[in-house]
N, CA, C and O atoms as a GROMACS GRO file, in nm:
protein
  340
    1MET      N    1   0.085  -0.118   0.000
    1MET     CA    2   0.000   0.000   0.000
    1MET      C    3   0.090   0.124   0.000
    1MET      O    4   0.194   0.126   0.066
    2ALA      N    5   0.049   0.226  -0.073
    2ALA     CA    6   0.127   0.349  -0.085
    2ALA      C    7   0.106   0.440   0.036
    2ALA      O    8   0.005   0.429   0.106
    3LYS      N    9   0.202   0.528   0.059
    3LYS     CA   10   0.190   0.629   0.164
    3LYS      C   11   0.188   0.766   0.097
    3LYS      O   12   0.264   0.793   0.004
    4PHE      N   13   0.099   0.853   0.144
    4PHE     CA   14   0.082   0.987   0.091
    4PHE      C   15   0.109   1.087   0.202
    4PHE      O   16   0.072   1.064   0.317
    5LEU      N   17   0.174   1.198   0.168
    5LEU     CA   18   0.201   1.304   0.263
    5LEU      C   19   0.111   1.422   0.230
    5LEU      O   20   0.118   1.477   0.120
    6ALA      N   21   0.027   1.459   0.324
    6ALA     CA   22  -0.058   1.577   0.308
    6ALA      C   23  -0.002   1.687   0.396
    6ALA      O   24   0.026   1.665   0.514
    7ILE      N   25   0.017   1.806   0.340
    7ILE     CA   26   0.072   1.918   0.414
    7ILE      C   27  -0.036   2.025   0.429
    7ILE      O   28  -0.099   2.065   0.331
    8GLY      N   29  -0.056   2.069   0.552
    8GLY     CA   30  -0.154   2.174   0.579
    8GLY      C   31  -0.086   2.309   0.592
    8GLY      O   32   0.017   2.321   0.658
    9TYR      N   33  -0.143   2.410   0.528
    9TYR     CA   34  -0.088   2.545   0.532
    9TYR      C   35  -0.185   2.636   0.604
    9TYR      O   36  -0.306   2.618   0.593
   10GLY      N   37  -0.135   2.733   0.675
   10GLY     CA   38  -0.221   2.832   0.738
   10GLY      C   39  -0.150   2.901   0.853
   10GLY      O   40  -0.046   2.856   0.901
   11ASP      N   41  -0.210   3.010   0.896
   11ASP     CA   42  -0.154   3.082   1.010
   11ASP      C   43  -0.259   3.093   1.119
   11ASP      O   44  -0.377   3.064   1.096
   12ARG      N   45  -0.218   3.132   1.236
   12ARG     CA   46  -0.307   3.141   1.352
   12ARG      C   47  -0.424   3.235   1.324
   12ARG      O   48  -0.538   3.204   1.360
   13ALA      N   49  -0.397   3.349   1.261
   13ALA     CA   50  -0.504   3.446   1.234
   13ALA      C   51  -0.612   3.385   1.145
   13ALA      O   52  -0.731   3.404   1.170
   14GLY      N   53  -0.572   3.311   1.041
   14GLY     CA   54  -0.669   3.246   0.954
   14GLY      C   55  -0.747   3.139   1.027
   14GLY      O   56  -0.868   3.124   1.006
   15TYR      N   57  -0.679   3.064   1.114
   15TYR     CA   58  -0.745   2.960   1.194
   15TYR      C   59  -0.853   3.024   1.281
   15TYR      O   60  -0.965   2.974   1.288
   16GLU      N   61  -0.819   3.133   1.347
   16GLU     CA   62  -0.914   3.198   1.438
   16GLU      C   63  -1.030   3.264   1.364
   16GLU      O   64  -1.137   3.281   1.421
   17ARG      N   65  -1.009   3.302   1.236
   17ARG     CA   66  -1.119   3.359   1.156
   17ARG      C   67  -1.216   3.252   1.107
   17ARG      O   68  -1.328   3.284   1.068
   18THR      N   69  -1.173   3.128   1.107
   18THR     CA   70  -1.256   3.019   1.056
   18THR      C   71  -1.369   2.991   1.154
   18THR      O   72  -1.348   2.986   1.276
   19ASP      N   73  -1.489   2.972   1.101
   19ASP     CA   74  -1.607   2.944   1.185
   19ASP      C   75  -1.580   2.824   1.275
   19ASP      O   76  -1.522   2.724   1.230
   20ALA      N   77  -1.620   2.831   1.400
   20ALA     CA   78  -1.595   2.726   1.499
   20ALA      C   79  -1.650   2.590   1.454
   20ALA      O   80  -1.588   2.488   1.481
   21GLU      N   81  -1.765   2.588   1.387
   21GLU     CA   82  -1.821   2.461   1.340
   21GLU      C   83  -1.731   2.396   1.236
   21GLU      O   84  -1.715   2.274   1.235
   22VAL      N   85  -1.673   2.477   1.149
   22VAL     CA   86  -1.582   2.426   1.046
   22VAL      C   87  -1.456   2.371   1.113
   22VAL      O   88  -1.409   2.263   1.078
   23ARG      N   89  -1.402   2.445   1.209
   23ARG     CA   90  -1.282   2.398   1.280
   23ARG      C   91  -1.311   2.267   1.353
   23ARG      O   92  -1.231   2.174   1.348
   24ASP      N   93  -1.427   2.260   1.422
   24ASP     CA   94  -1.462   2.139   1.496
   24ASP      C   95  -1.476   2.019   1.402
   24ASP      O   96  -1.433   1.909   1.435
   25ALA      N   97  -1.536   2.041   1.285
   25ALA     CA   98  -1.550   1.933   1.187
   25ALA      C   99  -1.413   1.888   1.138
   25ALA      O  100  -1.389   1.768   1.120
   26ALA      N  101  -1.323   1.983   1.114
   26ALA     CA  102  -1.187   1.949   1.070
   26ALA      C  103  -1.113   1.871   1.177
   26ALA      O  104  -1.043   1.774   1.146
   27HIS      N  105  -1.126   1.911   1.303
   27HIS     CA  106  -1.061   1.839   1.413
   27HIS      C  107  -1.118   1.698   1.426
   27HIS      O  108  -1.043   1.603   1.453
   28ALA      N  109  -1.248   1.683   1.408
   28ALA     CA  110  -1.310   1.550   1.415
   28ALA      C  111  -1.260   1.462   1.300
   28ALA      O  112  -1.234   1.343   1.319
   29HIS      N  113  -1.246   1.521   1.182
   29HIS     CA  114  -1.194   1.446   1.068
   29HIS      C  115  -1.051   1.402   1.094
   29HIS      O  116  -1.015   1.288   1.064
   30ASP      N  117  -0.969   1.492   1.148
   30ASP     CA  118  -0.831   1.457   1.184
   30ASP      C  119  -0.828   1.342   1.284
   30ASP      O  120  -0.745   1.252   1.273
   31ALA      N  121  -0.917   1.345   1.382
   31ALA     CA  122  -0.923   1.239   1.483
   31ALA      C  123  -0.957   1.106   1.418
   31ALA      O  124  -0.901   1.003   1.455
   32ARG      N  125  -1.050   1.106   1.320
   32ARG     CA  126  -1.083   0.982   1.249
   32ARG      C  127  -0.963   0.931   1.171
   32ARG      O  128  -0.935   0.811   1.171
   33LEU      N  129  -0.891   1.022   1.104
   33LEU     CA  130  -0.771   0.981   1.030
   33LEU      C  131  -0.668   0.919   1.124
   33LEU      O  132  -0.610   0.815   1.092
   34ARG      N  133  -0.643   0.983   1.238
   34ARG     CA  134  -0.548   0.927   1.335
   34ARG      C  135  -0.596   0.791   1.386
   34ARG      O  136  -0.516   0.700   1.404
   35GLY      N  137  -0.726   0.780   1.408
   35GLY     CA  138  -0.782   0.652   1.453
   35GLY      C  139  -0.764   0.542   1.350
   35GLY      O  140  -0.754   0.424   1.385
   36ASP      N  141  -0.758   0.580   1.222
   36ASP     CA  142  -0.737   0.484   1.114
   36ASP      C  143  -0.590   0.461   1.086
   36ASP      O  144  -0.555   0.388   0.993
   37GLY      N  145  -0.502   0.524   1.166
   37GLY     CA  146  -0.359   0.498   1.152
   37GLY      C  147  -0.276   0.605   1.085
   37GLY      O  148  -0.156   0.587   1.067
   38ALA      N  149  -0.338   0.718   1.047
   38ALA     CA  150  -0.259   0.825   0.987
   38ALA      C  151  -0.165   0.885   1.091
   38ALA      O  152  -0.202   0.903   1.207
   39VAL      N  153  -0.044   0.916   1.049
   39VAL     CA  154   0.053   0.983   1.135
   39VAL      C  155   0.039   1.132   1.109
   39VAL      O  156   0.055   1.177   0.996
   40MET      N  157   0.008   1.209   1.214
   40MET     CA  158  -0.015   1.352   1.197
   40MET      C  159   0.069   1.428   1.297
   40MET      O  160   0.106   1.376   1.402
   41GLY      N  161   0.101   1.552   1.264
   41GLY     CA  162   0.176   1.635   1.356
   41GLY      C  163   0.156   1.782   1.326
   41GLY      O  164   0.105   1.819   1.220
   42ILE      N  165   0.196   1.864   1.420
   42ILE     CA  166   0.193   2.008   1.405
   42ILE      C  167   0.334   2.053   1.373
   42ILE      O  168   0.429   2.013   1.440
   43ALA      N  169   0.347   2.136   1.273
   43ALA     CA  170   0.480   2.179   1.229
   43ALA      C  171   0.545   2.269   1.334
   43ALA      O  172   0.479   2.350   1.398
   44GLY      N  173   0.675   2.251   1.348
   44GLY     CA  174   0.755   2.337   1.434
   44GLY      C  175   0.847   2.422   1.348
   44GLY      O  176   0.830   2.429   1.227
   45PRO      N  177   0.944   2.486   1.410
   45PRO     CA  178   1.039   2.567   1.332
   45PRO      C  179   1.115   2.480   1.232
   45PRO      O  180   1.155   2.368   1.266
   46PRO      N  181   1.135   2.527   1.109
   46PRO     CA  182   1.202   2.445   1.008
   46PRO      C  183   1.351   2.429   1.036
   46PRO      O  184   1.418   2.523   1.080
   47VAL      N  185   1.400   2.310   1.011
   47VAL     CA  186   1.543   2.281   1.021
   47VAL      C  187   1.577   2.176   0.916
   47VAL      O  188   1.500   2.082   0.893
   48GLN      N  189   1.690   2.192   0.854
   48GLN     CA  190   1.736   2.094   0.756
   48GLN      C  191   1.846   2.010   0.822
   48GLN      O  192   1.938   2.065   0.883
   49VAL      N  193   1.835   1.878   0.810
   49VAL     CA  194   1.936   1.786   0.864
   49VAL      C  195   1.996   1.711   0.747
   49VAL      O  196   1.925   1.647   0.670
   50ARG      N  197   2.129   1.718   0.734
   50ARG     CA  198   2.198   1.652   0.622
   50ARG      C  199   2.317   1.575   0.675
   50ARG      O  200   2.379   1.612   0.774
   51ASN      N  201   2.348   1.467   0.606
   51ASN     CA  202   2.469   1.389   0.633
   51ASN      C  203   2.524   1.347   0.498
   51ASN      O  204   2.520   1.230   0.461
   52HIS      N  205   2.577   1.445   0.424
   52HIS     CA  206   2.625   1.422   0.288
   52HIS      C  207   2.741   1.324   0.287
   52HIS      O  208   2.842   1.344   0.356
   53ASP      N  209   2.727   1.220   0.210
   53ASP     CA  210   2.830   1.115   0.198
   53ASP      C  211   2.869   1.055   0.333
   53ASP      O  212   2.981   1.007   0.349
   54ALA      N  213   2.778   1.058   0.429
   54ALA     CA  214   2.801   1.004   0.564
   54ALA      C  215   2.923   1.066   0.630
   54ALA      O  216   2.989   1.002   0.712
   55ALA      N  217   2.954   1.191   0.595
   55ALA     CA  218   3.073   1.258   0.648
   55ALA      C  219   3.049   1.317   0.787
   55ALA      O  220   3.133   1.303   0.875
   56ALA      N  221   2.935   1.382   0.805
   56ALA     CA  222   2.902   1.442   0.934
   56ALA      C  223   2.761   1.499   0.926
   56ALA      O  224   2.718   1.544   0.820
   57VAL      N  225   2.692   1.496   1.037
   57VAL     CA  226   2.556   1.551   1.041
   57VAL      C  227   2.567   1.702   1.055
   57VAL      O  228   2.635   1.754   1.143
   58GLU      N  229   2.497   1.773   0.965
   58GLU     CA  230   2.492   1.919   0.968
   58GLU      C  231   2.346   1.960   0.981
   58GLU      O  232   2.260   1.902   0.916
   59THR      N  233   2.319   2.059   1.064
   59THR     CA  234   2.184   2.114   1.075
   59THR      C  235   2.189   2.262   1.042
   59THR      O  236   2.283   2.333   1.079
   60THR      N  237   2.087   2.308   0.971
   60THR     CA  238   2.076   2.448   0.932
   60THR      C  239   1.933   2.493   0.956
   60THR      O  240   1.839   2.426   0.913
   61ASP      N  241   1.917   2.605   1.025
   61ASP     CA  242   1.783   2.659   1.046
   61ASP      C  243   1.727   2.710   0.914
   61ASP      O  244   1.802   2.755   0.827
   62GLY      N  245   1.592   2.702   0.898
   62GLY     CA  246   1.528   2.735   0.772
   62GLY      C  247   1.463   2.870   0.774
   62GLY      O  248   1.500   2.952   0.858
   63PRO      N  249   1.370   2.898   0.689
   63PRO     CA  250   1.294   2.806   0.606
   63PRO      C  251   1.364   2.769   0.476
   63PRO      O  252   1.458   2.835   0.432
   64PHE      N  253   1.316   2.661   0.415
   64PHE     CA  254   1.376   2.609   0.293
   64PHE      C  255   1.278   2.604   0.177
   64PHE      O  256   1.319   2.584   0.063
   65MET      N  257   1.150   2.622   0.205
   65MET     CA  258   1.049   2.628   0.100
   65MET      C  259   0.988   2.767   0.102
   65MET      O  260   0.998   2.839   0.201
   66SER      N  261   0.927   2.804  -0.007
   66SER     CA  262   0.860   2.932  -0.014
   66SER      C  263   0.710   2.908  -0.027
   66SER      O  264   0.666   2.830  -0.111
   67SER      N  265   0.632   2.976   0.056
   67SER     CA  266   0.488   2.961   0.053
   67SER      C  267   0.425   3.090   0.104
   67SER      O  268   0.483   3.159   0.188
   68GLY      N  269   0.308   3.122   0.053
   68GLY     CA  270   0.236   3.239   0.102
   68GLY      C  271   0.192   3.225   0.245
   68GLY      O  272   0.173   3.325   0.314
   69LEU      N  273   0.174   3.101   0.291
   69LEU     CA  274   0.134   3.073   0.428
   69LEU      C  275   0.234   2.975   0.488
   69LEU      O  276   0.294   2.896   0.416
   70PRO      N  277   0.251   2.978   0.620
   70PRO     CA  278   0.342   2.882   0.682
   70PRO      C  279   0.283   2.741   0.682
   70PRO      O  280   0.161   2.723   0.681
   71VAL      N  281   0.371   2.641   0.684
   71VAL     CA  282   0.326   2.502   0.700
   71VAL      C  283   0.273   2.489   0.841
   71VAL      O  284   0.342   2.521   0.938
   72ALA      N  285   0.150   2.441   0.854
   72ALA     CA  286   0.086   2.430   0.984
   72ALA      C  287   0.092   2.289   1.041
   72ALA      O  288   0.090   2.272   1.163
   73GLY      N  289   0.098   2.189   0.956
   73GLY     CA  290   0.101   2.052   1.003
   73GLY      C  291   0.109   1.957   0.886
   73GLY      O  292   0.119   1.998   0.770
   74PHE      N  293   0.104   1.828   0.917
   74PHE     CA  294   0.116   1.727   0.812
   74PHE      C  295   0.044   1.601   0.854
   74PHE      O  296   0.011   1.582   0.971
   75ALA      N  297   0.019   1.515   0.756
   75ALA     CA  298  -0.038   1.382   0.782
   75ALA      C  299   0.024   1.285   0.683
   75ALA      O  300   0.038   1.316   0.564
   76VAL      N  301   0.061   1.168   0.731
   76VAL     CA  302   0.105   1.058   0.645
   76VAL      C  303  -0.011   0.960   0.640
   76VAL      O  304  -0.052   0.906   0.743
   77ILE      N  305  -0.064   0.938   0.521
   77ILE     CA  306  -0.182   0.853   0.504
   77ILE      C  307  -0.145   0.734   0.419
   77ILE      O  308  -0.091   0.750   0.310
   78GLU      N  309  -0.174   0.615   0.468
   78GLU     CA  310  -0.151   0.493   0.391
   78GLU      C  311  -0.282   0.456   0.323
   78GLU      O  312  -0.385   0.440   0.388
   79ALA      N  313  -0.277   0.442   0.190
   79ALA     CA  314  -0.398   0.412   0.114
   79ALA      C  315  -0.361   0.341  -0.015
   79ALA      O  316  -0.246   0.348  -0.060
   80ALA      N  317  -0.457   0.273  -0.073
   80ALA     CA  318  -0.433   0.199  -0.197
   80ALA      C  319  -0.418   0.294  -0.316
   80ALA      O  320  -0.342   0.266  -0.408
   81THR      N  321  -0.492   0.406  -0.314
   81THR     CA  322  -0.488   0.500  -0.426
   81THR      C  323  -0.489   0.642  -0.374
   81THR      O  324  -0.520   0.667  -0.257
   82MET      N  325  -0.454   0.737  -0.462
   82MET     CA  326  -0.459   0.877  -0.423
   82MET      C  327  -0.603   0.918  -0.392
   82MET      O  328  -0.627   0.995  -0.299
   83GLU      N  329  -0.698   0.865  -0.467
   83GLU     CA  330  -0.838   0.898  -0.440
   83GLU      C  331  -0.881   0.852  -0.301
   83GLU      O  332  -0.953   0.924  -0.232
   84GLU      N  333  -0.836   0.735  -0.260
   84GLU     CA  334  -0.870   0.686  -0.126
   84GLU      C  335  -0.804   0.773  -0.019
   84GLU      O  336  -0.864   0.802   0.084
   85ALA      N  337  -0.679   0.813  -0.044
   85ALA     CA  338  -0.608   0.897   0.053
   85ALA      C  339  -0.680   1.030   0.071
   85ALA      O  340  -0.635   1.114   0.149
   0.00000   0.00000   0.00000
């Protein structure tokens, strides 16, 4: 079975502007996904970890991607197809 990575974007101000019923429904959906085995998390400060040619571990503070909104979280979903995910 394939694994899919879903990335959530948004900021605190946008979250707080969202209607409470919509937020509650989204949280309930996330809980169902976690109950079905999805790995989910809330994004923290970006950091890049590299060990080029197994020479030494180097860490560099980010960001490393460009987006209009910050990455807010992620989910790893195991599913047979993209449509199922």
